[in-house]
C-alpha positions as CSV (number, residue, x, y, z in Angstrom):
1,X,-9.0,-54.2,-71.7
2,X,-6.4,-51.7,-72.9
3,X,-6.7,-49.7,-69.7
4,X,-6.2,-52.9,-67.7
5,X,-3.1,-53.9,-69.6
6,X,-1.7,-50.3,-69.2
7,X,-2.5,-50.5,-65.4
8,X,-0.8,-53.9,-65.1
9,X,2.3,-52.7,-67.0
10,X,2.6,-49.6,-64.7
11,X,2.1,-51.9,-61.7
12,X,4.9,-54.3,-62.8
13,X,7.2,-51.4,-63.6
14,X,6.7,-49.7,-60.3
15,X,7.0,-53.0,-58.4
16,X,10.3,-53.7,-60.2
17,X,11.5,-50.2,-59.3
18,X,10.6,-50.6,-55.6
19,X,12.4,-54.0,-55.5
20,X,15.5,-52.6,-57.0
21,X,15.4,-49.5,-54.8
22,X,15.2,-51.7,-51.7
23,X,18.2,-53.8,-52.9
24,X,20.3,-50.8,-54.1
25,X,23.4,-49.9,-52.0
26,X,22.8,-47.3,-49.4
27,X,25.6,-44.9,-50.6
28,X,24.9,-41.2,-50.8
29,X,26.5,-39.7,-53.9
30,X,25.4,-36.1,-53.4
31,X,28.9,-35.0,-52.3
32,X,30.9,-37.0,-55.0
33,X,31.9,-36.4,-58.6
34,X,32.3,-39.5,-60.8
35,X,35.1,-39.9,-63.3
36,X,34.8,-42.6,-66.0
37,X,37.5,-43.6,-68.5
38,X,35.5,-42.7,-71.6
39,X,37.5,-40.9,-74.2
40,X,39.5,-38.0,-72.7
41,X,37.8,-38.6,-69.4
42,X,34.1,-37.9,-68.6
43,X,32.8,-36.6,-65.3
44,X,29.3,-36.5,-63.6
45,X,28.3,-34.8,-60.4
46,X,25.0,-34.1,-58.6
47,X,22.3,-34.0,-59.7
48,X,23.3,-36.1,-62.8
49,X,25.3,-38.7,-60.9
50,X,22.2,-39.5,-58.8
51,X,20.5,-41.0,-61.8
52,X,23.5,-43.4,-62.5
53,X,21.2,-46.4,-62.5
54,X,19.3,-45.1,-65.5
55,X,22.3,-43.7,-67.4
56,X,23.7,-46.1,-70.0
57,X,27.0,-44.4,-70.3
58,X,27.7,-44.5,-66.5
59,X,26.4,-48.1,-66.4
60,X,29.4,-49.2,-68.4
61,X,31.7,-48.4,-65.5
62,X,29.6,-47.9,-62.3
63,X,26.4,-49.9,-61.5
64,X,24.5,-51.6,-58.8
65,X,24.8,-55.3,-58.0
66,X,21.4,-56.1,-56.6
67,X,22.4,-59.5,-55.5
68,X,24.7,-58.3,-52.7
69,X,23.6,-54.6,-52.6
70,X,27.0,-53.3,-53.7
71,X,28.1,-50.3,-55.9
72,X,30.5,-51.7,-58.5
73,X,33.3,-49.7,-60.1
74,X,34.5,-51.3,-63.3
75,X,37.4,-50.6,-65.7
76,X,39.1,-52.1,-68.7
77,X,41.9,-50.5,-70.8
78,X,40.5,-51.1,-74.3
79,X,39.0,-47.7,-74.0
80,X,42.2,-46.2,-72.5
81,X,41.8,-42.5,-71.6
82,X,44.5,-39.9,-72.1
83,X,45.6,-40.4,-68.5
84,X,48.2,-42.9,-67.4
85,X,45.9,-45.7,-66.1
86,X,42.3,-46.5,-66.4
87,X,40.1,-45.5,-63.5
88,X,36.5,-45.3,-62.5
89,X,36.4,-43.3,-59.3
90,X,34.6,-40.8,-57.1
91,X,36.2,-37.5,-56.1
92,X,35.0,-35.7,-53.0
93,X,32.9,-32.5,-53.5
94,X,31.8,-29.9,-51.1
95,X,28.2,-28.9,-50.3
96,X,28.3,-26.1,-52.9
97,X,29.1,-28.5,-55.7
98,X,32.8,-27.6,-56.0
99,X,35.9,-29.6,-55.3
100,X,36.4,-30.4,-51.6
101,X,39.4,-28.9,-49.9
102,X,40.3,-29.7,-46.3
103,X,43.5,-29.5,-44.3
104,X,45.0,-32.0,-41.8
105,X,44.4,-29.4,-39.1
106,X,40.7,-29.4,-39.9
107,X,40.5,-33.2,-40.0
108,X,38.5,-35.7,-41.9
109,X,37.3,-39.3,-41.8
110,X,36.4,-41.9,-44.5
111,X,34.8,-45.2,-43.6
112,X,33.9,-47.9,-46.1
113,X,33.1,-51.5,-46.5
114,X,34.2,-53.1,-49.7
115,X,35.9,-56.0,-51.5
116,X,37.6,-56.9,-54.8
117,X,35.3,-58.2,-57.4
118,X,36.5,-59.9,-60.6
119,X,40.0,-59.1,-61.9
120,X,42.1,-60.5,-64.6
121,X,45.3,-62.5,-63.9
122,X,48.6,-62.6,-65.8
123,X,51.4,-65.0,-65.1
124,X,49.7,-66.0,-61.9
125,X,49.7,-62.4,-60.6
126,X,46.9,-59.9,-60.3
127,X,47.6,-56.2,-61.1
128,X,47.5,-53.7,-58.3
129,X,44.3,-51.8,-57.8
130,X,44.2,-48.4,-56.1
131,X,40.8,-48.2,-54.4
132,X,41.3,-45.1,-52.2
133,X,43.5,-42.0,-52.2
134,X,44.0,-38.6,-50.5
135,X,44.6,-36.2,-53.3
136,X,46.5,-32.9,-52.7
137,X,45.7,-29.4,-54.0
138,X,47.5,-26.0,-53.8
139,X,45.7,-22.8,-52.9
140,X,45.6,-20.1,-55.6
141,X,48.2,-18.0,-53.8
142,X,50.5,-21.0,-53.4
143,X,50.3,-21.6,-57.2
144,X,51.6,-18.1,-57.7
145,X,54.2,-18.4,-54.9
146,X,56.1,-21.3,-56.5
147,X,55.1,-20.7,-60.2
148,X,53.2,-24.0,-60.5
149,X,51.3,-24.8,-63.7
150,X,48.1,-25.7,-61.8
151,X,46.8,-26.5,-58.4
152,X,47.9,-30.1,-58.4
153,X,49.9,-31.3,-55.3
154,X,51.2,-34.7,-54.3
155,X,48.8,-37.4,-53.0
156,X,49.7,-38.0,-49.4
157,X,48.2,-41.4,-49.4
158,X,47.4,-44.2,-52.0
159,X,45.8,-47.4,-50.9
160,X,46.2,-50.5,-53.0
161,X,44.8,-54.0,-53.2
162,X,47.8,-56.2,-54.2
163,X,47.3,-59.9,-54.7
164,X,45.0,-60.1,-51.7
165,X,46.8,-57.7,-49.4
166,X,46.0,-54.0,-48.7
167,X,49.1,-51.8,-49.1
168,X,49.8,-48.2,-48.4
169,X,52.1,-45.7,-50.0
170,X,52.6,-42.2,-48.4
171,X,54.9,-39.3,-48.9
172,X,57.9,-37.9,-47.0
173,X,60.1,-34.9,-47.5
174,X,63.0,-35.6,-49.8
175,X,65.3,-33.7,-47.5
176,X,64.6,-32.6,-43.9
177,X,66.3,-29.3,-44.7
178,X,63.5,-28.2,-47.0
179,X,61.6,-25.3,-45.6
180,X,59.4,-22.3,-46.5
181,X,57.6,-22.2,-49.8
182,X,59.8,-25.0,-51.1
183,X,57.6,-27.4,-49.1
184,X,54.9,-26.7,-51.6
185,X,56.9,-28.0,-54.6
186,X,56.1,-31.4,-55.9
187,X,59.7,-32.6,-56.1
188,X,60.2,-31.8,-52.4
189,X,58.1,-35.0,-51.6
190,X,59.0,-38.6,-52.5
191,X,57.4,-41.9,-51.9
192,X,58.0,-43.6,-48.5
193,X,58.9,-47.3,-48.3
194,X,55.3,-48.4,-48.2
195,X,53.4,-50.5,-45.7
196,X,51.5,-53.8,-46.0
197,X,48.8,-54.9,-43.6
198,X,49.5,-58.3,-42.1
199,X,46.1,-59.9,-42.5
200,X,45.2,-60.9,-46.0
201,X,41.8,-59.7,-47.2
202,X,41.9,-61.7,-50.5
203,X,38.5,-61.4,-52.2
204,X,36.5,-61.1,-48.9
205,X,34.6,-58.1,-47.7
206,X,36.6,-55.9,-45.4
207,X,36.1,-52.7,-43.3
208,X,38.4,-49.8,-44.1
209,X,38.9,-46.4,-42.5
210,X,41.1,-43.3,-42.8
211,X,41.1,-40.8,-40.0
212,X,43.0,-37.5,-40.4
213,X,43.9,-35.0,-37.6
214,X,46.5,-32.3,-37.1
215,X,49.9,-33.9,-37.9
216,X,48.4,-37.4,-38.0
217,X,47.0,-39.9,-40.4
218,X,45.6,-43.2,-39.2
219,X,44.6,-46.0,-41.6
220,X,42.8,-49.3,-40.5
221,X,41.8,-52.5,-42.2
222,X,39.4,-54.7,-40.2
223,X,40.7,-53.0,-37.0
224,X,44.4,-53.4,-37.9
225,X,46.0,-49.9,-37.7
226,X,48.8,-48.0,-39.3
227,X,49.5,-44.6,-37.8
228,X,51.5,-41.9,-39.6
229,X,52.7,-38.8,-37.6
230,X,55.6,-36.5,-37.1
231,X,57.1,-33.4,-38.7
232,X,56.3,-34.2,-42.3
233,X,52.6,-34.6,-41.5
234,X,52.6,-31.3,-39.6
235,X,54.0,-29.7,-42.7
236,X,51.1,-31.3,-44.7
237,X,48.8,-28.7,-43.2
238,X,50.1,-26.4,-46.0
239,X,48.0,-28.4,-48.5
240,X,44.4,-28.8,-49.2
241,X,43.1,-32.4,-49.6
242,X,40.2,-34.5,-50.8
243,X,39.3,-38.2,-50.8
244,X,38.9,-40.4,-53.9
245,X,37.6,-43.9,-54.0
246,X,36.9,-46.5,-56.8
247,X,38.8,-48.7,-59.1
248,X,42.1,-47.5,-60.5
249,X,43.6,-50.4,-62.5
250,X,47.5,-50.3,-62.5
251,X,47.8,-52.3,-65.7
252,X,47.0,-51.7,-69.4
253,X,47.4,-55.0,-71.1
254,X,44.9,-56.0,-73.8
255,X,42.1,-57.9,-72.2
256,X,42.8,-56.5,-68.7
257,X,39.8,-55.7,-66.4
258,X,38.9,-55.2,-62.8
259,X,36.1,-54.2,-60.5
260,X,35.8,-53.1,-56.9
261,X,32.5,-53.4,-54.9
262,X,31.6,-50.9,-52.2
263,X,28.9,-51.7,-49.7
264,X,29.1,-48.6,-47.6
265,X,30.9,-45.3,-47.9
266,X,30.8,-42.3,-45.5
267,X,32.9,-39.2,-45.1
268,X,32.8,-36.8,-42.2
269,X,34.6,-33.6,-41.3
């Protein structure tokens, strides 16, 4: 009888595992590093990130919703990290397990299907959520050339969900006369005027894509496109870049929270 009970328990456990595996989102995390807003910021990468569904610490901030097969990124500021805003996000890695670094000249493409999940509201307004970025990074020799403190460089693109609309914020040269190694300096680049896609996505699922090529950045939401090109984007070949995706909550009020649900996520170079 004891053997039968043990067998039945194993059968139920394995059946439950198979059902969950079949309903889990089909997102490959091998080439991503997860950052969660725990304390001074905690990170996980392969192989540890691959066991996120069994990790109780990760489950606080990234988990599967088996009802709609989504990967959920969740944040709330009561555990505010030492960084400016709360974020649970994935940062692109290379096949050797290090930080990804690609240039506009080399090209890159990110495709995703996602939607906003639950989010708090204050004075009839939702806070902005950054769900995708292209981060910048200096090469070692560039750090020395300009006397930088580290390899950090400006983000050429930030993508927001803002009260139902997808908005973009890019960079441009602060002055067209800037040349040479001065191009590498952070204060040489300032925010552009921004761009808002016309069609509201609200809380519905939408398709999103970023395609990078030499001197060009093309962003699309449900087929609606915004193209960036010109001299500033040619100059951006000087920097290394990487993708990040997730939920970056632009608000720190007590009781604030938000989550973003990803259904698919693919990056190619």
